[in-house]
VEXDREN-2710 file (C-alpha; in Angstrom, 1 decimal):
% VEXDREN-2710
k/r/px/py/pz
1/MET/187.6/89.2/-17.7
2/HIS/184.2/87.7/-18.4
3/ASP/181.0/89.0/-16.9
4/LEU/179.9/85.5/-15.9
5/ILE/181.2/82.0/-15.8
6/ILE/179.0/79.0/-15.1
7/ARG/181.5/76.4/-14.0
8/GLY/181.5/72.6/-14.0
9/GLY/177.9/72.0/-15.1
10/THR/176.6/69.3/-17.4
11/VAL/176.3/71.2/-20.7
12/VAL/173.5/70.1/-23.0
13/ASP/174.1/72.6/-25.8
14/GLY/170.9/72.4/-27.7
15/THR/172.3/70.8/-30.9
16/GLY/171.5/67.3/-29.9
17/VAL/175.1/66.2/-29.4
18/GLU/176.1/64.3/-26.3
19/ARG/176.2/66.1/-23.0
20/ARG/179.6/67.1/-21.5
21/THR/181.0/68.7/-18.4
22/ALA/182.1/72.3/-19.3
23/ASP/182.2/75.9/-18.3
24/VAL/180.1/78.6/-20.0
25/ALA/181.4/82.2/-20.1
26/VAL/179.3/85.2/-20.9
27/THR/180.2/88.8/-21.7
28/ASP/178.0/91.7/-22.8
29/GLY/175.0/89.4/-23.2
30/THR/176.8/86.9/-25.5
31/ILE/178.3/83.5/-24.9
32/THR/182.0/84.0/-25.3
33/ALA/183.4/80.6/-24.5
34/VAL/182.4/77.0/-23.8
35/GLY/184.9/74.5/-22.4
36/ARG/187.4/74.2/-19.5
37/LEU/188.1/77.8/-18.7
38/GLY/190.9/79.2/-16.6
39/GLU/189.9/82.8/-16.8
40/ARG/188.2/84.8/-14.1
41/ALA/184.8/86.5/-14.1
42/HIS/182.9/89.2/-12.2
43/ARG/180.5/86.5/-11.1
44/THR/180.9/82.7/-11.0
45/ILE/178.2/80.1/-10.5
46/ASP/179.1/76.6/-9.4
47/ALA/176.9/74.3/-11.5
48/ASP/178.4/71.0/-10.4
49/GLY/175.7/68.4/-10.5
50/ALA/173.3/70.7/-12.5
51/LEU/172.4/70.9/-16.2
52/VAL/173.4/74.0/-18.1
53/LEU/170.9/74.4/-21.0
54/PRO/170.0/77.1/-23.6
55/GLY/166.9/79.1/-22.6
56/TRP/163.7/77.5/-23.9
57/VAL/162.3/79.0/-27.1
58/ASP/158.5/78.7/-27.0
59/VAL/157.0/79.4/-30.4
60/HIS/153.3/78.8/-29.6
61/THR/151.9/81.1/-26.9
62/HIS/149.1/83.7/-26.7
63/TYR/150.6/86.6/-24.7
64/ASP/149.3/89.1/-27.3
65/GLY/147.4/91.0/-24.6
66/GLN/149.4/90.2/-21.5
67/ALA/152.6/91.3/-23.1
68/THR/151.3/94.9/-23.2
69/TRP/150.9/95.2/-19.4
70/ASP/152.9/92.4/-17.7
71/PRO/156.7/92.5/-17.7
72/GLU/157.0/89.1/-15.8
73/LEU/155.1/87.0/-18.4
74/ALA/154.4/84.3/-15.9
75/PRO/154.0/81.4/-15.8
76/SER/156.3/80.9/-18.8
77/SER/159.1/82.8/-17.1
78/TRP/158.9/80.4/-14.2
79/HIS/159.7/77.5/-16.6
80/GLY/162.9/78.7/-18.1
81/VAL/161.4/80.3/-21.2
82/THR/163.6/83.1/-22.5
83/THR/162.0/83.7/-25.9
84/THR/158.3/83.4/-26.7
85/ILE/156.4/83.9/-29.9
86/PHE/152.6/84.7/-30.0
87/GLY/150.0/85.8/-32.5
88/ASN/149.3/82.1/-33.2
89/CYS/146.1/80.4/-34.4
90/SER/144.8/83.4/-36.4
91/VAL/144.0/85.6/-33.3
92/GLY/145.6/88.8/-32.1
93/PHE/145.2/92.5/-31.8
94/ALA/146.5/94.1/-35.0
95/PRO/145.8/95.5/-37.4
96/VAL/142.7/97.0/-35.9
97/ARG/140.5/99.9/-37.0
98/PRO/139.6/102.5/-34.3
99/GLY/136.7/101.3/-32.3
100/SER/136.7/97.7/-33.6
101/ASP/138.8/96.3/-30.8
102/PRO/135.8/94.7/-29.1
103/PHE/135.5/92.1/-31.9
104/LEU/139.2/91.1/-31.5
105/ILE/138.7/90.9/-27.7
106/ASN/135.6/88.8/-28.1
107/LEU/137.4/86.5/-30.5
108/MET/140.4/86.1/-28.2
109/GLU/138.2/85.5/-25.2
110/GLY/136.3/82.7/-27.0
111/VAL/139.2/81.0/-28.8
112/GLU/141.8/81.2/-26.1
113/ASP/139.7/81.5/-22.9
114/ILE/141.3/84.8/-21.8
115/PRO/138.8/86.9/-19.8
116/GLY/137.5/89.7/-22.0
117/THR/137.2/92.0/-19.1
118/ALA/140.9/91.6/-18.4
119/LEU/141.8/92.2/-22.0
120/ALA/139.6/95.3/-22.3
121/ASP/141.0/96.8/-19.1
122/GLY/144.6/95.7/-19.6
123/ILE/145.1/96.7/-23.3
124/ASP/145.4/100.3/-24.3
125/PHE/144.6/100.2/-28.1
126/THR/146.9/103.0/-29.2
127/TRP/147.7/101.5/-32.6
128/GLU/146.0/100.7/-35.9
129/SER/148.6/99.1/-38.0
130/PHE/150.6/96.0/-37.1
131/GLY/153.7/98.2/-37.1
132/GLY/152.0/100.4/-34.5
133/TYR/151.3/97.3/-32.3
134/LEU/155.0/96.3/-32.5
135/ASP/156.0/99.8/-31.5
136/ALA/153.7/99.5/-28.5
137/LEU/155.3/96.2/-27.5
138/ASP/158.7/97.7/-28.0
139/GLY/158.1/100.2/-25.3
140/MET/158.8/98.0/-22.2
141/GLY/161.3/95.5/-20.9
142/ARG/160.3/92.0/-19.8
143/THR/161.7/88.8/-18.3
144/MET/162.1/87.4/-21.8
145/ASP/162.3/88.3/-25.5
146/ILE/159.1/88.3/-27.4
147/GLY/158.1/88.1/-31.0
148/THR/154.7/88.0/-32.7
149/GLN/152.9/87.1/-35.9
150/VAL/150.1/88.7/-37.9
151/PRO/146.8/86.9/-37.4
152/HIS/144.5/86.0/-40.2
153/ALA/141.3/86.8/-38.3
154/ALA/142.5/90.4/-37.6
155/LEU/143.5/90.9/-41.2
156/ARG/140.2/89.6/-42.5
157/PHE/138.2/91.9/-40.2
158/TYR/140.4/94.9/-41.0
159/VAL/140.0/94.4/-44.7
160/MET/136.5/93.1/-45.0
161/GLY/134.8/94.7/-42.1
162/GLU/131.8/92.9/-40.6
163/ARG/131.7/90.5/-43.6
164/GLY/135.2/89.3/-42.5
165/ALA/133.8/88.1/-39.1
166/ASP/131.7/85.6/-41.0
167/HIS/133.7/82.6/-42.1
168/THR/131.2/81.8/-44.9
169/GLU/131.8/85.1/-46.6
170/ALA/134.4/84.9/-49.3
171/PRO/136.7/87.9/-49.9
172/THR/137.0/89.5/-53.3
173/ALA/140.2/89.3/-55.3
174/ASP/141.0/92.9/-54.3
175/GLU/140.4/92.0/-50.6
176/ILE/142.7/89.0/-50.9
177/ALA/145.4/91.1/-52.5
178/ARG/145.0/93.7/-49.7
179/MET/145.4/91.0/-47.0
180/GLY/148.5/89.8/-48.7
181/GLU/149.9/93.4/-48.8
182/LEU/149.2/93.9/-45.1
183/ALA/150.8/90.6/-44.2
184/VAL/153.9/91.6/-46.0
185/GLU/153.9/95.0/-44.4
186/ALA/153.6/93.4/-41.0
187/VAL/156.5/91.1/-41.6
188/GLU/158.6/93.9/-43.0
189/ALA/157.8/95.8/-39.8
190/GLY/159.0/92.9/-37.6
191/ALA/156.3/90.3/-37.5
192/PHE/157.6/86.7/-37.7
193/GLY/155.0/85.6/-40.1
194/PHE/151.3/84.9/-40.7
195/THR/149.0/82.5/-38.8
196/THR/145.6/81.0/-39.6
197/SER/143.1/78.5/-38.2
198/ARG/140.6/76.1/-39.7
199/THR/139.4/74.2/-36.6
200/VAL/135.8/74.1/-35.3
201/LYS/137.2/74.2/-31.8
202/HIS/137.9/77.9/-32.2
203/ARG/134.9/80.1/-31.6
204/ALA/134.5/83.7/-30.4
205/ALA/132.9/84.3/-27.0
206/ASP/129.6/85.0/-28.7
207/GLY/129.6/81.6/-30.3
208/ARG/130.7/82.5/-33.8
209/TYR/133.3/80.4/-35.5
210/THR/136.7/81.8/-36.1
211/PRO/136.6/84.0/-39.3
212/SER/139.2/81.9/-41.0
213/LEU/137.4/78.5/-40.5
214/THR/136.5/77.9/-44.1
215/ALA/139.0/80.2/-45.8
216/GLY/139.4/78.7/-49.3
217/ASP/142.3/78.2/-51.6
218/PRO/142.2/81.6/-53.2
219/GLU/142.4/83.4/-49.9
220/LEU/145.0/81.2/-48.1
221/LEU/147.1/80.7/-51.2
222/GLY/146.9/84.3/-52.1
223/ILE/148.3/85.5/-48.8
224/ALA/150.9/82.7/-48.8
225/GLU/152.0/83.7/-52.4
226/ALA/152.4/87.4/-51.2
227/LEU/154.8/86.3/-48.5
228/GLY/156.5/84.0/-50.9
229/ALA/157.0/86.8/-53.4
230/ALA/158.4/89.0/-50.7
231/GLY/160.7/86.1/-49.6
232/ILE/160.0/86.7/-45.9
233/GLY/158.0/85.3/-43.0
234/VAL/157.0/82.0/-41.6
235/LEU/153.5/80.4/-41.6
236/GLN/151.6/78.8/-38.7
237/ALA/148.3/76.9/-39.1
238/ASN/145.8/75.0/-36.9
239/PHE/143.8/72.5/-39.0
240/ASP/141.4/69.8/-37.9
241/PHE/142.4/67.4/-40.8
242/ALA/138.8/66.1/-40.8
243/THR/139.2/65.4/-44.5
244/PRO/142.1/64.3/-46.7
245/GLU/141.9/67.6/-48.5
246/GLU/142.9/69.5/-45.4
247/ALA/146.3/68.0/-45.3
248/ASP/146.7/68.6/-49.1
249/LEU/145.8/72.3/-48.6
250/LEU/148.4/72.6/-45.8
251/ILE/151.1/71.3/-48.0
252/ARG/150.1/73.5/-50.9
253/ILE/150.3/76.5/-48.7
254/ALA/153.9/75.6/-47.8
255/THR/154.9/74.7/-51.3
256/THR/153.2/77.6/-53.0
257/SER/154.8/80.1/-50.7
258/GLY/158.1/78.5/-50.3
259/ARG/158.1/79.7/-46.7
260/PRO/158.7/77.6/-43.6
261/LEU/155.4/76.4/-42.1
262/SER/154.5/74.8/-38.8
263/PHE/151.2/73.3/-37.8
264/SER/149.5/71.7/-34.8
265/LEU/150.0/67.9/-34.8
266/ILE/147.5/66.2/-32.5
267/GLU/146.1/62.8/-31.8
268/VAL/142.2/62.9/-31.6
269/ASP/140.0/60.2/-30.3
270/GLU/137.8/60.1/-33.4
271/ARG/140.7/59.5/-35.8
272/PRO/143.6/58.3/-33.6
273/ASP/145.9/57.4/-36.5
274/GLU/145.2/60.4/-38.7
275/TRP/148.2/62.3/-37.3
276/ARG/150.5/59.5/-38.7
277/ARG/149.0/59.9/-42.2
278/VAL/149.5/63.7/-42.0
279/LEU/153.0/63.4/-40.8
280/GLN/153.9/61.0/-43.6
281/LEU/152.5/63.5/-46.1
282/VAL/154.7/66.2/-44.5
283/ALA/157.7/63.9/-44.6
284/ASP/157.2/63.3/-48.3
285/ALA/156.8/67.0/-48.9
286/ASN/159.9/67.9/-47.0
287/GLU/161.9/65.3/-48.9
288/ALA/160.7/67.1/-52.1
289/GLY/162.0/70.5/-50.7
290/ALA/159.2/71.9/-48.5
291/ARG/159.9/73.2/-45.0
292/ILE/157.1/72.0/-42.8
293/ARG/157.2/71.1/-39.1
294/GLY/154.5/69.7/-36.8
295/GLN/154.2/71.4/-33.5
296/VAL/153.8/68.7/-30.8
297/ALA/152.5/69.0/-27.3
298/ALA/154.7/67.4/-24.6
299/ARG/151.7/65.7/-22.9
300/PRO/148.0/65.3/-23.4
301/ILE/146.0/68.3/-24.4
302/GLY/143.5/68.4/-21.5
303/VAL/141.4/70.7/-19.3
304/LEU/141.3/71.1/-15.6
305/PHE/137.9/70.7/-13.9
306/GLY/137.4/72.5/-10.6
307/LEU/134.7/74.1/-8.6
308/THR/136.3/77.5/-9.3
309/ALA/137.6/76.7/-12.7
310/THR/135.8/77.6/-16.0
311/LEU/134.6/74.0/-16.3
312/HIS/133.6/71.1/-14.1
313/PRO/131.3/68.1/-14.6
314/LEU/128.5/69.3/-12.3
315/MET/128.0/72.6/-14.1
316/PHE/125.9/70.9/-16.7
317/HIS/123.5/69.5/-14.0
318/ARG/120.4/71.7/-13.7
319/GLY/120.7/71.9/-10.0
320/TRP/124.0/73.6/-10.2
321/ALA/122.4/76.9/-11.3
322/GLU/121.4/77.8/-7.7
323/LEU/125.0/77.3/-6.5
324/ALA/126.9/78.9/-9.3
325/SER/127.0/82.5/-7.9
326/LEU/128.1/81.4/-4.4
327/PRO/131.7/81.9/-3.2
328/LEU/133.7/78.6/-3.0
329/GLU/133.0/78.2/0.7
330/GLY/129.3/78.5/0.1
331/LYS/129.4/76.0/-2.8
332/VAL/131.3/73.5/-0.6
333/ALA/128.9/73.9/2.3
334/ARG/125.8/73.4/0.2
335/LEU/127.3/70.4/-1.7
336/ARG/128.0/68.7/1.5
337/ASP/124.4/69.0/2.5
338/PRO/122.8/65.6/1.7
339/ASP/119.6/67.0/0.3
340/VAL/121.4/69.5/-2.0
341/ARG/123.9/66.9/-3.0
342/ALA/121.2/64.4/-3.9
343/ARG/119.2/67.0/-5.9
344/VAL/122.2/68.2/-7.9
345/LEU/123.3/64.6/-8.7
346/ALA/119.8/63.6/-9.7
347/GLU/119.2/66.5/-12.2
348/ARG/121.5/65.2/-14.9
349/PRO/121.8/67.0/-18.2
350/GLU/119.8/65.6/-21.1
351/GLY/120.6/64.3/-24.6
352/GLY/124.0/64.9/-26.1
353/MET/125.5/66.6/-23.1
354/ALA/124.8/63.6/-20.8
355/ALA/126.5/61.3/-23.3
356/TRP/129.5/63.7/-23.6
357/LEU/129.8/63.8/-19.8
358/ASP/129.8/60.0/-19.6
359/ARG/132.6/59.8/-22.2
360/ALA/134.5/62.6/-20.5
361/LEU/134.4/61.0/-17.0
362/ALA/135.8/57.8/-18.5
363/LYS/138.9/59.8/-19.2
364/THR/138.9/62.1/-16.2
365/PHE/141.4/61.6/-13.4
366/PRO/142.2/63.1/-9.9
367/MET/145.1/65.6/-10.1
368/GLY/147.6/65.2/-7.4
369/ASP/150.7/67.2/-6.5
370/PRO/152.9/66.6/-8.4
371/PRO/150.4/65.9/-11.1
372/ASP/150.4/62.7/-13.2
373/TYR/149.8/63.6/-16.8
374/GLU/150.0/60.0/-18.0
375/PRO/147.5/58.4/-15.7
376/ASP/146.5/54.8/-15.8
377/PRO/143.0/54.4/-17.3
378/ALA/142.1/52.2/-14.4
379/THR/142.2/55.2/-12.1
380/SER/139.7/57.3/-14.0
381/VAL/136.6/58.7/-12.4
382/ALA/134.3/56.3/-14.3
383/ALA/136.5/53.2/-13.5
384/ARG/136.5/54.1/-9.9
385/ALA/132.8/54.6/-9.9
386/GLN/132.3/51.1/-11.5
387/ARG/134.4/49.5/-8.8
388/GLU/132.5/51.3/-6.0
389/ALA/129.0/50.8/-7.6
390/ARG/128.4/54.5/-7.7
391/SER/127.7/57.0/-10.5
392/PRO/130.6/58.8/-12.1
393/ALA/129.0/62.1/-11.2
394/GLU/128.9/61.2/-7.5
395/VAL/132.6/60.2/-7.5
396/ALA/133.5/63.4/-9.4
397/LEU/131.7/65.4/-6.8
398/ASP/133.5/63.8/-3.9
399/LEU/136.8/64.3/-5.5
400/LEU/136.1/68.0/-6.3
401/LEU/135.2/68.6/-2.6
402/ASP/138.6/67.5/-1.5
403/ASP/141.0/70.2/-0.2
404/ASP/138.0/72.3/0.8
405/GLY/136.9/72.5/-2.8
406/HIS/140.3/73.4/-4.3
407/ALA/140.8/69.9/-5.8
408/LEU/141.2/69.5/-9.5
409/LEU/140.3/66.8/-12.0
410/TYR/142.2/66.3/-15.3
411/PHE/140.5/65.5/-18.5
412/PRO/143.0/64.7/-21.3
413/PHE/140.8/64.9/-24.4
414/GLU/143.5/64.8/-27.1
415/ASN/146.8/63.0/-27.4
416/TYR/145.3/60.3/-25.1
417/ALA/143.1/58.2/-27.4
418/ARG/144.6/54.9/-26.1
419/GLY/145.2/55.9/-22.5
420/SER/148.9/56.5/-22.8
421/LEU/151.5/58.9/-24.3
422/ASP/152.9/56.4/-26.8
423/SER/151.7/58.5/-29.7
424/VAL/153.3/61.6/-28.2
425/HIS/156.5/59.6/-27.9
426/ASP/156.4/58.8/-31.6
427/MET/155.6/62.4/-32.5
428/LEU/158.5/63.8/-30.5
429/SER/160.8/61.3/-32.1
430/SER/160.1/62.4/-35.6
431/PRO/162.7/64.6/-37.4
432/TRP/159.8/66.6/-38.8
433/THR/158.4/68.0/-35.5
434/VAL/159.3/70.5/-32.8
435/SER/158.1/71.0/-29.3
436/GLY/155.2/73.5/-29.2
437/LEU/151.5/74.1/-28.4
438/SER/152.1/75.3/-24.8
439/ASP/149.5/78.1/-25.3
440/GLY/151.2/80.1/-22.6
441/GLY/148.9/82.9/-21.5
442/ALA/145.8/81.3/-22.9
443/HIS/142.9/79.1/-21.8
444/VAL/143.7/80.5/-18.4
445/GLY/140.6/79.1/-16.7
446/THR/140.9/75.6/-18.0
447/ILE/144.6/74.7/-18.6
448/CYS/148.1/75.6/-17.6
449/ASP/150.4/74.1/-20.3
450/ALA/153.0/76.9/-20.2
451/SER/154.9/74.2/-18.2
452/PHE/155.4/72.0/-21.3
453/PRO/159.2/72.7/-21.4
454/THR/159.6/71.6/-17.8
455/TYR/157.5/68.5/-18.5
456/LEU/159.8/67.6/-21.4
457/LEU/162.6/67.0/-18.9
458/THR/160.7/65.6/-15.9
459/HIS/158.6/63.1/-17.7
460/TRP/160.4/62.2/-21.0
461/ALA/164.0/62.3/-19.8
462/ARG/163.6/61.1/-16.2
463/ASP/160.2/59.8/-14.9
464/ARG/158.3/57.9/-17.5
465/ARG/157.4/54.4/-16.4
466/ARG/154.6/53.4/-18.8
467/GLY/156.8/53.3/-21.9
468/PRO/160.1/54.3/-23.3
469/ARG/161.7/57.6/-22.4
470/LEU/163.6/59.9/-24.8
471/PRO/167.3/61.1/-24.7
472/LEU/167.8/64.3/-22.8
473/GLU/169.9/65.8/-25.6
474/HIS/167.1/65.2/-28.1
475/LEU/164.5/66.8/-25.9
476/VAL/166.6/69.9/-25.2
477/ALA/167.2/70.4/-28.9
478/ARG/163.5/70.1/-29.6
479/GLN/162.8/73.0/-27.3
480/THR/165.8/75.2/-28.2
481/SER/167.5/75.0/-31.5
482/ALA/164.6/73.3/-33.3
483/THR/162.1/75.9/-32.2
484/ALA/164.4/78.8/-32.8
485/ASP/165.2/77.5/-36.3
486/ALA/161.4/77.1/-37.0
487/VAL/160.9/80.9/-36.7
488/GLY/164.3/82.0/-38.0
489/LEU/166.1/82.8/-34.7
490/ALA/169.6/81.7/-35.6
491/ASP/171.1/83.7/-32.8
492/ARG/169.9/81.6/-29.9
493/GLY/168.9/78.1/-28.9
494/ARG/172.5/76.8/-28.7
495/LEU/175.3/77.1/-26.2
496/ALA/178.1/78.2/-28.4
497/PRO/180.4/81.2/-28.7
498/GLY/178.8/84.2/-30.3
499/MET/175.2/83.0/-29.4
500/ARG/172.9/85.0/-27.3
501/ALA/173.4/84.3/-23.6
502/ASP/170.0/82.9/-22.8
503/LEU/170.6/80.0/-20.3
504/ASN/169.1/77.8/-17.7
505/VAL/170.9/76.1/-14.8
506/VAL/168.6/73.2/-13.8
507/ASP/168.7/70.7/-11.0
508/LEU/167.3/67.8/-12.9
509/GLU/167.0/65.5/-9.9
510/GLY/165.0/68.2/-8.0
511/LEU/163.0/69.4/-11.0
512/THR/159.4/69.1/-9.9
513/LEU/156.1/70.4/-11.4
514/HIS/153.4/71.3/-8.8
515/ARG/149.7/71.1/-9.2
516/PRO/148.2/74.2/-11.0
517/GLU/146.6/76.8/-8.7
518/LEU/144.0/79.4/-9.5
519/ARG/144.8/83.0/-8.9
520/HIS/142.8/86.2/-9.4
521/ASP/145.7/88.5/-10.6
522/LEU/144.7/89.5/-14.1
523/PRO/143.4/93.0/-14.7
524/THR/140.0/93.5/-13.0
525/GLY/140.9/90.6/-10.7
526/ALA/140.1/88.0/-13.4
527/LYS/141.2/84.4/-12.7
528/ARG/143.9/82.3/-14.3
529/PHE/145.7/79.0/-13.6
530/VAL/149.4/79.2/-12.9
531/GLN/151.8/76.4/-12.2
532/ARG/155.0/76.5/-10.3
533/ALA/158.1/74.3/-10.6
534/ASP/161.1/73.6/-8.3
535/GLY/164.5/73.0/-9.8
536/TYR/165.3/76.0/-11.9
537/ARG/168.3/77.4/-10.1
538/HIS/169.1/80.3/-12.5
539/THR/167.6/81.7/-15.8
540/PHE/169.5/84.2/-17.8
541/VAL/168.3/86.4/-20.6
542/ALA/171.0/88.1/-22.6
543/GLY/173.4/87.4/-19.7
544/THR/171.1/89.0/-17.1
545/GLU/169.6/86.8/-14.4
546/THR/165.9/87.0/-14.5
547/MET/164.9/84.1/-12.2
548/CYS/166.8/82.6/-9.2
549/ASP/165.4/79.5/-7.5
550/GLY/162.0/80.1/-8.8
551/GLU/161.7/83.8/-8.0
552/TRP/161.8/86.7/-10.3
553/THR/164.8/88.9/-9.7
554/GLY/163.0/92.0/-11.0
555/ALA/165.3/92.3/-14.0
556/THR/163.7/93.0/-17.4
557/PRO/166.3/92.5/-20.1
558/GLY/163.9/91.0/-22.6
559/ARG/162.9/93.0/-25.6
560/LEU/160.8/92.8/-28.7
561/VAL/162.5/90.8/-31.5
562/ARG/161.6/92.1/-34.9
563/GLY/161.6/89.1/-37.2
564/PRO/164.3/86.5/-38.0
565/GLN/167.8/87.0/-36.6
566/PRO/171.0/86.0/-38.4
567/THR/173.6/83.6/-37.1
568/PRO/176.1/85.7/-35.1
569/GLY/179.9/85.6/-35.8
570/VAL/181.9/83.2/-33.7
571/THR/184.2/85.2/-31.4
572/ARG/186.2/82.4/-29.8
573/VAL/186.2/78.7/-29.3
574/ALA/187.5/77.1/-26.1
575/THR/188.9/73.6/-26.2
END
């Protein structure tokens, strides 16, 4: 007798093949059969009319700190994620010398917009080595499996000391060799790989650029060669691709190491076609034997503006300073006073900030419930202001005061250069990309993109009206088997006998994303955006139900996964 049978659902198995009606049986945390099953089970779920999918594998999150104190790992757990990988973009919390953790917290706070007070209060730095960090993570159960990677910035600071915090300081040959040794040690202890960042968007809370910003060939290729010589680990990179040499360096890192590499593939306004050139170089390299994948966001990369969020357009007006420390009710009351309102609107920022705000408000939109992440440019704040013969700042203020000041505006600053998601459609269609960049656990005061996996289904498989959609089977594979394969998790991401029983039962017709909301539930009461979804009927991790109709069951079957996992043996195939 099986532990569980999910009967009569529409199975989309994660491989990209056509959906079919089938039963899925589970015993001892493993899928034991897929097909028309006559056997009995201790528990049976009627999935008629629902999708039965593998659990989502999210390879780009930043739960490095949250995973040490929070077993729920929301909001990713609310969106069907059953495995998450963090340590991305060169930031993380190991290795760390005793007493030097404030630097890593400062860096994470700045790069990933996670409140430093929450990190300092929530993380108990009981480790020094990366292996010690893994042991600490291994000490608690969670709603999902977790894995992590060794970050370049932490390695640099550990080996070079204060010099390593300065991206203009070049390491010596011995220091590069030591970073390579530590990266190999981390992967041998269970890290999935090594991550780096060369983007000017990444700065510490004190304003310094990320330590790896200008890491040169000797440093990056030296660490990559060390992993290549050991024959272990994956690589993850975040580059700006501001020059042609950047793409060449990315490909040389992959070819020099011989290791799988993934990178952030994004459309930017200043160079809206650059991603196509980069992806073509990647395609050519892969045809020659490299293993490179672009991580693609499911929607624009954008920020949420709100009176209680980290950012909003009025904060740059000089008159805002007198209101900033007031509670929300006080802010709303003062901004509804005609004299205060007129003064705040009149005291515009000067110089470059004023020009930036004008450009931003031309691409800023009201956020409804459910939110529209592919808004018509004609509905932007600036377009509305032009129609109403008012200033964009005045329109933005009126919109922000809706819902007693809880309203949100959405500014999609990347992947939206031409006012649509056509480029994202093409990125997701490429055989050289996977779904990624959700940044779950990060940018908590400005975004909530942990819902990317849900958006893949709601927008791209069902709702899109401003362009072509994508096949459901293709989308599911991009967020399950493709992401699992990208980090070497051959034991999950597919509904097949012998595979790990990570599953979602989803009501596609009822699947709905709600508007993000701000909560103060991080350590020290720090704020973060979370986003709920309706339509996830059941989520199972290793055969144990973790979520039921959007609510956590309290179960914590998730564990630390130490590195790549082999393909399991097939126990039975049902026909």
